[in-house]
DSSP file (Angstrom, degrees, kcal/mol; ACC not computed):
  #  RESIDUE AA STRUCTURE BP1 BP2  ACC     N-H-->O    O-->H-N    N-H-->O    O-->H-N    TCO  KAPPA ALPHA  PHI   PSI    X-CA   Y-CA   Z-CA
    1    1 A X              0   0    0      0, 0.0     2,-0.3     0, 0.0     0, 0.0   0.000 360.0 360.0 360.0 128.7   14.6   18.8  -24.0
    2    2 A X        -     0   0    0      1,-0.1     2,-0.2     0, 0.0     0, 0.0  -0.627 360.0-120.3 -84.4 135.5   11.4   17.8  -22.2
    3    3 A X        -     0   0    0     -2,-0.3     2,-0.2     1,-0.1    -1,-0.1  -0.558  29.7-126.3 -74.6 136.9   11.4   18.2  -18.4
    4    4 A X        -     0   0    0     -2,-0.2     2,-0.7    18,-0.1    20,-0.1  -0.591   8.0-139.8 -85.9 144.6   10.9   14.8  -16.6
    5    5 A X        -     0   0    0     18,-0.3    18,-0.4    -2,-0.2     2,-0.3  -0.924  23.4-152.3-103.2 112.0    8.1   14.4  -14.1
    6    6 A X        -     0   0    0     -2,-0.7     2,-0.3    16,-0.1    16,-0.2  -0.648  11.1-167.3 -89.7 141.5    9.5   12.3  -11.2
    7    7 A X  E     -A   21   0A   0     14,-2.4    14,-2.6    -2,-0.3     2,-0.4  -0.962   8.3-155.5-127.0 144.6    7.3   10.0   -9.1
    8    8 A X  E     -A   20   0A   0     -2,-0.3    12,-0.1    12,-0.2    10,-0.0  -0.935  31.9-103.9-116.3 142.3    8.0    8.2   -5.8
    9    9 A X    >   -     0   0    0     10,-0.6     3,-1.4    -2,-0.4    -1,-0.0  -0.268  18.2-130.0 -61.5 146.0    6.1    5.2   -4.7
   10   10 A X  T 3  S+     0   0    0      1,-0.3    -1,-0.1     0, 0.0    -2,-0.0   0.612 109.5  64.7 -70.5 -11.9    3.5    5.6   -2.0
   11   11 A X  T 3  S+     0   0    0      2,-0.0    -1,-0.3     0, 0.0    -2,-0.1   0.348  77.4 130.4 -91.0   6.2    5.2    2.7   -0.3
   12   12 A X    <   -     0   0    0     -3,-1.4     2,-0.2     1,-0.1     6,-0.1  -0.202  61.2-113.3 -63.0 148.6    8.4    4.8    0.2
   13   13 A X    >   -     0   0    0      4,-0.2     3,-1.5     1,-0.1     4,-0.1  -0.525  18.3-122.1 -79.9 148.5   10.1    4.9    3.6
   14   14 A X  T 3  S+     0   0    0      1,-0.3    -1,-0.1    -2,-0.2    -2,-0.1   0.712 108.4  69.8 -64.9 -17.8   10.1    8.2    5.6
   15   15 A X  T 3  S-     0   0    0      2,-0.1    -1,-0.3     1,-0.1     3,-0.1   0.378 112.9-115.0 -84.4   9.2   13.9    8.0    5.7
   16   16 A X    <   +     0   0    0     -3,-1.5     2,-1.4     1,-0.2    18,-0.2   0.772  66.0 148.4  64.8  28.5   14.1    8.7    1.9
   17   17 A X        +     0   0    0     -4,-0.1     2,-0.3    16,-0.1    -1,-0.2  -0.449  47.0  82.0 -85.8  60.7   15.5    5.2    1.3
   18   18 A X  S    S-     0   0    0     -2,-1.4    15,-2.0    -6,-0.1    16,-0.4  -0.862  71.1-111.8-151.4-178.1   13.9    4.9   -2.1
   19   19 A X  E     - B   0  32A   0     -2,-0.3   -10,-0.6    13,-0.2     2,-0.3  -0.810  18.5-135.2-120.9 161.3   14.1    5.8   -5.8
   20   20 A X  E     -AB   8  31A   0     11,-2.7    11,-2.0    -2,-0.3     2,-0.4  -0.875  17.7-152.3-114.6 152.1   12.1    8.1   -8.0
   21   21 A X  E     +AB   7  30A   0    -14,-2.6   -14,-2.4    -2,-0.3     2,-0.3  -0.972  13.1 179.7-129.0 140.0   10.9    7.1  -11.5
   22   22 A X  E     - B   0  29A   0      7,-2.2     7,-3.5    -2,-0.4     2,-0.3  -0.983  14.5-149.1-135.1 147.4   10.2    9.2  -14.6
   23   23 A X  E     + B   0  28A   0    -18,-0.4   -18,-0.3    -2,-0.3     2,-0.3  -0.888  13.6 179.6-119.2 148.3    9.1    7.9  -18.0
   24   24 A X        -     0   0    0      3,-2.7     3,-0.3    -2,-0.3    21,-0.0  -0.806  50.8 -89.7-129.4 174.7    9.6    9.2  -21.5
   25   25 A X  S    S+     0   0    0     -2,-0.3     3,-0.1     1,-0.2    20,-0.0   0.776 125.4  23.3 -56.8 -28.5    8.3    7.7  -24.8
   26   26 A X  S    S+     0   0    0      1,-0.1    19,-1.6    19,-0.1     2,-0.3   0.494 122.6  35.6-118.6  -5.0   11.5    5.6  -25.1
   27   27 A X  E     - C   0  44A   0     -3,-0.3    -3,-2.7    17,-0.3     2,-0.5  -0.976  56.1-135.3-152.2 158.7   12.9    5.1  -21.6
   28   28 A X  E     -BC  23  43A   0     15,-2.7    15,-2.3    -2,-0.3     2,-0.4  -0.983  28.7-155.7-115.6 129.2   12.3    4.7  -17.9
   29   29 A X  E     -BC  22  42A   0     -7,-3.5    -7,-2.2    -2,-0.5     2,-0.4  -0.873   9.5-171.8-110.0 136.8   14.6    6.9  -15.7
   30   30 A X  E     +BC  21  41A   0     11,-2.7    11,-2.9    -2,-0.4     2,-0.3  -0.988   7.7 169.5-132.8 136.2   15.5    6.1  -12.1
   31   31 A X  E     -B   20   0A   0    -11,-2.0   -11,-2.7    -2,-0.4     2,-0.4  -0.955  37.5-101.4-141.9 163.0   17.3    8.2   -9.5
   32   32 A X  E >   -B   19   0A   0      7,-0.4     3,-0.9     3,-0.4   -13,-0.2  -0.669  20.3-145.3 -83.7 128.5   18.1    8.1   -5.8
   33   33 A X  T 3  S+     0   0    0    -15,-2.0     3,-0.5    -2,-0.4    -1,-0.1   0.753  99.8  58.3 -69.6 -21.2   15.9   10.4   -3.7
   34   34 A X  T 3  S+     0   0    0    -16,-0.4    -1,-0.2     1,-0.2     3,-0.1   0.670 120.1  25.8 -77.8 -17.3   18.9   11.0   -1.3
   35   35 A X    X   +     0   0    0     -3,-0.9     3,-2.1     1,-0.1    -3,-0.4  -0.460  67.4 164.4-145.2  67.4   21.0   12.3   -4.2
   36   36 A X  G >  S+     0   0    0     -3,-0.5     3,-0.5     1,-0.3    -1,-0.1   0.789  80.4  49.4 -59.7 -31.6   18.8   13.7   -6.9
   37   37 A X  G 3  S+     0   0    0      1,-0.2    -1,-0.3    -3,-0.1     3,-0.1   0.401  87.4  88.5 -88.6   2.5   21.6   15.6   -8.5
   38   38 A X  G <  S-     0   0    0     -3,-2.1    -1,-0.2     1,-0.3    -2,-0.1   0.332 100.5 -95.1 -86.0  10.2   23.9   12.6   -8.6
   39   39 A X    <   -     0   0    0     -3,-0.5    -7,-0.4    -4,-0.1     2,-0.3  -0.414  36.7-112.9 105.4 175.8   22.7   11.3  -11.9
   40   40 A X        -     0   0    0     -2,-0.1     2,-0.4    -9,-0.1    -9,-0.2  -0.956  12.8-120.6-147.2 163.1   20.1    8.7  -13.1
   41   41 A X  E     -C   30   0A   0    -11,-2.9   -11,-2.7    -2,-0.3     2,-0.4  -0.866  24.4-160.0-104.6 142.4   19.9    5.4  -14.8
   42   42 A X  E     -C   29   0A   0     -2,-0.4     2,-0.4   -13,-0.2   -13,-0.2  -0.985   8.0-174.7-126.7 134.5   17.9    5.1  -18.0
   43   43 A X  E     -C   28   0A   0    -15,-2.3   -15,-2.7    -2,-0.4    -2,-0.0  -0.985  35.4-102.1-129.0 138.7   16.5    1.8  -19.4
   44   44 A X  E  >  -C   27   0A   0     -2,-0.4     4,-2.6   -17,-0.2     3,-0.4  -0.296  36.1-120.3 -51.8 138.1   14.8    1.2  -22.7
   45   45 A X  H  > S+     0   0    0    -19,-1.6     4,-2.5     1,-0.2     5,-0.2   0.915 113.0  50.4 -50.7 -47.3   11.0    0.9  -22.0
   46   46 A X  H  > S+     0   0    0    -20,-0.2     4,-1.7     1,-0.2    -1,-0.2   0.856 110.4  49.0 -66.0 -33.1   10.8   -2.6  -23.4
   47   47 A X  H  > S+     0   0    0     -3,-0.4     4,-2.2     2,-0.2    -1,-0.2   0.909 111.2  50.2 -69.9 -41.1   13.8   -3.7  -21.2
   48   48 A X  H  X S+     0   0    0     -4,-2.6     4,-2.5     1,-0.2    -2,-0.2   0.906 109.0  51.5 -63.8 -40.8   12.2   -2.2  -18.1
   49   49 A X  H  X S+     0   0    0     -4,-2.5     4,-2.2    -5,-0.3    -1,-0.2   0.903 109.1  50.8 -62.6 -41.1    8.9   -3.9  -18.8
   50   50 A X  H  X S+     0   0    0     -4,-1.7     4,-2.4     2,-0.2     5,-0.2   0.913 109.3  51.3 -62.8 -42.1   10.7   -7.3  -19.2
   51   51 A X  H  X S+     0   0    0     -4,-2.2     4,-3.0     1,-0.2    -2,-0.2   0.934 109.9  49.4 -59.5 -47.7   12.4   -6.7  -15.8
   52   52 A X  H  X S+     0   0    0     -4,-2.5     4,-2.7     1,-0.2    -1,-0.2   0.899 110.7  49.3 -61.1 -41.3    9.1   -5.9  -14.1
   53   53 A X  H  X S+     0   0    0     -4,-2.2     4,-1.7     2,-0.2    -1,-0.2   0.944 113.6  46.5 -63.0 -47.7    7.4   -9.1  -15.5
   54   54 A X  H  < S+     0   0    0     -4,-2.4    -2,-0.2     1,-0.2    -1,-0.2   0.923 114.3  47.9 -60.0 -46.1   10.4  -11.2  -14.4
   55   55 A X  H >< S+     0   0    0     -4,-3.0     3,-1.6     1,-0.2     6,-0.2   0.919 109.2  52.4 -64.3 -42.0   10.4   -9.6  -11.0
   56   56 A X  H 3< S+     0   0    0     -4,-2.7    -1,-0.2     1,-0.3    -2,-0.2   0.834 111.7  47.3 -64.3 -32.5    6.6  -10.0  -10.5
   57   57 A X  T 3< S+     0   0    0     -4,-1.7    -1,-0.3    -5,-0.2    -2,-0.2   0.277 101.2  86.5 -91.7  10.3    6.9  -13.7  -11.3
   58   58 A X  S X  S-     0   0    0     -3,-1.6     3,-0.5    -4,-0.1    -3,-0.0  -0.521  84.2-117.7-104.5 174.3    9.9  -14.3   -9.0
   59   59 A X  T 3  S+     0   0    0      1,-0.2    -4,-0.1    -2,-0.2    -3,-0.1   0.384  98.8  81.9 -89.2   4.2   10.1  -15.2   -5.3
   60   60 A X  T 3         0   0    0     -5,-0.2    -1,-0.2     1,-0.2    -4,-0.1   0.390 360.0 360.0 -90.8   2.6   12.0  -11.9   -4.6
   61   61 A X    <         0   0    0     -3,-0.5    -1,-0.2    -6,-0.2    -2,-0.1   0.495 360.0 360.0 -87.3 360.0    9.0   -9.6   -4.4
């Protein structure tokens, strides 16, 4: 099993109200910085890319 390298955005708030992201060849993994041991979400890389494209083109950014 490969160890994940977690990254936090440079735009993160000092109160730890953010998420961390790690990538693997087939998935994007996301976890809460306030509860790193509480589990993670994993999305297929293609699904996460589609989400980012739709979000970038929306009014919610």
